[in-house]
C-alpha positions in Angstrom: 0.0 0.0 0.0 1.4 3.4 -1.0 1.9 5.7 1.9 -0.2 8.9 1.6 1.7 12.1 0.8 1.4 14.9 3.3 -0.2 18.1 2.3 3.1 19.9 2.7 4.9 17.4 0.5 2.2 17.5 -2.1 2.4 21.3 -2.4 6.2 21.2 -2.6 6.2 18.6 -5.4 2.9 18.7 -7.3 1.1 22.0 -6.7 2.4 23.6 -9.8 0.8 20.8 -11.9 -2.6 21.9 -10.8 -4.3 24.5 -13.0 -4.8 28.0 -11.6 -8.5 28.5 -11.0 -8.3 32.2 -10.1 -6.3 34.9 -8.4 -7.7 37.6 -6.1 -5.9 40.8 -5.1 -6.8 43.6 -2.6 -8.1 46.6 -4.5 -6.1 49.2 -2.5 -2.7 47.6 -2.8 -1.2 50.4 -4.8 -2.3 53.2 -2.4 -1.7 51.2 0.8 1.6 49.6 -0.4 0.4 46.4 1.4 -1.1 43.8 -0.9 -3.1 40.7 0.0 -3.3 38.1 -2.7 -4.9 34.7 -3.1 -3.8 32.1 -5.6 -6.3 29.3 -6.0 -5.5 26.0 -7.8 -8.0 23.3 -8.7 -7.6 19.5 -8.2 -9.1 17.0 -10.7 -11.4 15.9 -7.9 -13.0 19.3 -7.9 -11.4 20.4 -4.6 -9.1 23.4 -4.2 -5.7 24.2 -2.7 -4.9 27.8 -2.2 -2.5 30.2 -0.5 -2.7 33.7 0.8 0.1 36.2 0.8 0.5 39.5 2.7 3.1 41.6 0.8 4.6 44.8 2.2 6.0 46.6 -0.8 7.5 49.4 1.4 10.1 47.2 3.1 9.3 43.9 4.6 8.3 41.8 1.6 6.4 38.6 2.5 5.0 39.6 6.0 2.7 36.6 6.3 1.5 33.6 4.2 -0.8 30.6 4.8 -2.3 27.8 2.8 -5.4 25.5 2.8 -5.2 22.1 1.2 -7.7 20.1 -0.8 -10.7 22.0 0.4 -14.2 21.4 -1.0 -15.9 24.0 -3.2 -18.3 24.7 -0.4 -15.5 25.4 2.1 -13.7 27.6 -0.4 -16.9 29.6 -1.1 -17.4 30.0 2.7 -13.9 31.3 3.1 -14.2 33.8 0.3 -17.5 35.1 1.5 -16.1 35.6 5.0 -13.0 37.2 3.7 -15.0 39.6 1.6 -16.3 41.2 4.8 -12.7 42.1 5.8 -10.9 42.8 2.5 -12.2 44.2 -0.8 -10.7 42.1 -3.5 -10.9 41.8 -7.3 -10.1 38.9 -9.6 -6.9 39.6 -11.5 -4.5 37.9 -13.9 -2.0 35.6 -12.3 1.0 37.6 -13.7 0.1 40.7 -11.7 0.0 38.7 -8.4 3.2 37.0 -9.3 5.0 40.2 -10.0 3.8 41.9 -6.8 4.8 38.9 -4.6 8.3 38.6 -6.1 8.9 42.4 -6.2 8.3 42.6 -2.5 10.4 39.5 -1.9 13.3 40.7 -3.9 13.2 44.2 -2.4 13.4 42.8 1.1 16.2 40.5 0.1 18.3 43.5 -0.9 18.5 44.4 2.7 18.8 40.8 4.0 15.4 40.9 5.6 14.1 37.3 6.0 10.7 36.5 4.7 7.9 34.7 6.6 9.3 31.1 6.9 6.3 29.3 5.3 6.8 31.2 2.0 10.1 29.6 1.2 9.1 26.3 2.7 5.6 25.8 1.3 3.6 28.6 -0.3 6.1 29.6 -3.0 5.3 26.3 -4.6 1.7 27.4 -5.2 3.2 30.1 -7.5 4.7 29.5 -10.9 8.5 29.3 -11.0 9.9 32.8 -11.1 11.3 32.7 -14.6 11.3 34.6 -17.9 8.1 32.7 -18.7 6.2 35.2 -16.5 5.9 38.6 -18.2 7.6 41.3 -16.2 5.4 44.0 -14.7 7.1 47.0 -13.1 6.0 47.1 -9.5 7.1 50.1 -7.4 8.8 49.2 -4.2 9.9 51.4 -1.3 8.8 54.9 -0.7 8.3 57.5 -3.5 12.1 57.6 -3.9 12.5 53.9 -3.9 14.0 53.7 -0.4 12.8 51.2 2.1 10.2 52.6 4.5 9.7 50.5 7.7 6.3 51.2 9.2 5.7 49.7 12.6 3.3 49.8 15.5 4.4 50.7 19.1 3.9 47.1 20.2 6.2 45.7 17.5 9.1 48.1 16.7 10.8 45.5 14.4 14.2 46.4 15.9 15.9 43.4 14.1 14.7 44.7 10.8 15.8 48.2 11.6 19.3 46.9 12.4 19.4 45.3 8.9 18.4 48.5 7.3 21.1 50.4 9.1 23.6 47.8 8.0 22.7 47.2 4.4 20.9 50.4 3.4 22.9 52.8 5.5 21.9 55.9 7.4 19.9 58.3 5.3 18.9 55.6 2.9 15.8 54.4 4.6 12.8 55.7 6.5 11.3 54.4 9.8 7.8 55.4 11.0 5.9 54.4 14.2 2.1 54.6 13.6 -0.4 54.9 16.5 -3.5 53.6 14.7 -4.1 49.9 14.3 -4.0 48.7 10.7 -7.2 47.6 9.0 -6.0 44.0 8.7 -6.6 43.1 12.3 -5.8 39.5 11.9 -2.3 40.0 10.5 0.3 39.3 13.2 3.6 41.2 12.6 6.5 38.8 11.9 9.6 39.5 13.9 12.4 37.5 12.3 14.8 35.4 14.3 18.4 36.1 13.3 20.6 33.7 15.3 20.0 30.5 13.3 19.2 31.8 9.8 21.3 29.3 7.9 21.0 26.0 9.9 17.4 26.2 11.3 15.5 28.1 8.6 13.7 25.1 7.4 12.3 24.3 10.8 11.1 27.8 11.7 7.3 28.5 11.5 6.5 25.1 9.9 2.8 24.2 9.7 1.4 20.8 10.4 -0.1 19.3 7.2 -3.8 19.8 7.0 -4.8 16.5 5.5 -3.5 13.5 3.6 -3.3 14.1 -0.2 -5.6 12.1 -2.3 -4.5 10.9 -5.7 -5.5 13.3 -8.4 
């Protein structure tokens, strides 16, 4: 008997073979400089696997990401309807979502800012490979001058990220703002990277338990 493949392993090795059903993007991403995107892929059994991405285009890149595996059409509909109450989203072409996600990712990488661990471990595999096959769209990153702008709340000053900006951008080449008001995305928990074990332990940080056993497509 063949051992079932975990959800995590399935996504890492097979998710890109699933056709993209649709992509959704927060309508205010350009003005807010914080994008929320959903990429939904469809299984041959009619179920769906999808991932969500919070992308800070000002500085942090992939702030948060999550996935749901092999969910029924009814469960997906319920999630989207509930999500509609919190975030206004439009259906868009995959290429725009792809370019936004990787623009944020690459901008943060310039300053050695680690991304949310599950992106590199799991949810990047629900995206197409970042290659020349994806038409390039110019996505503005940073502030109006293209400099990183770290926006934080008093409860989470992101001191580790600030240290990275001081080291890799240099004084005068970044902005740092503390905002008093809570952001609209109340459920988004700020990610404070761990620096001590970046190389050796990165694959173990922030790992999610598989949601279910994969069924054969």
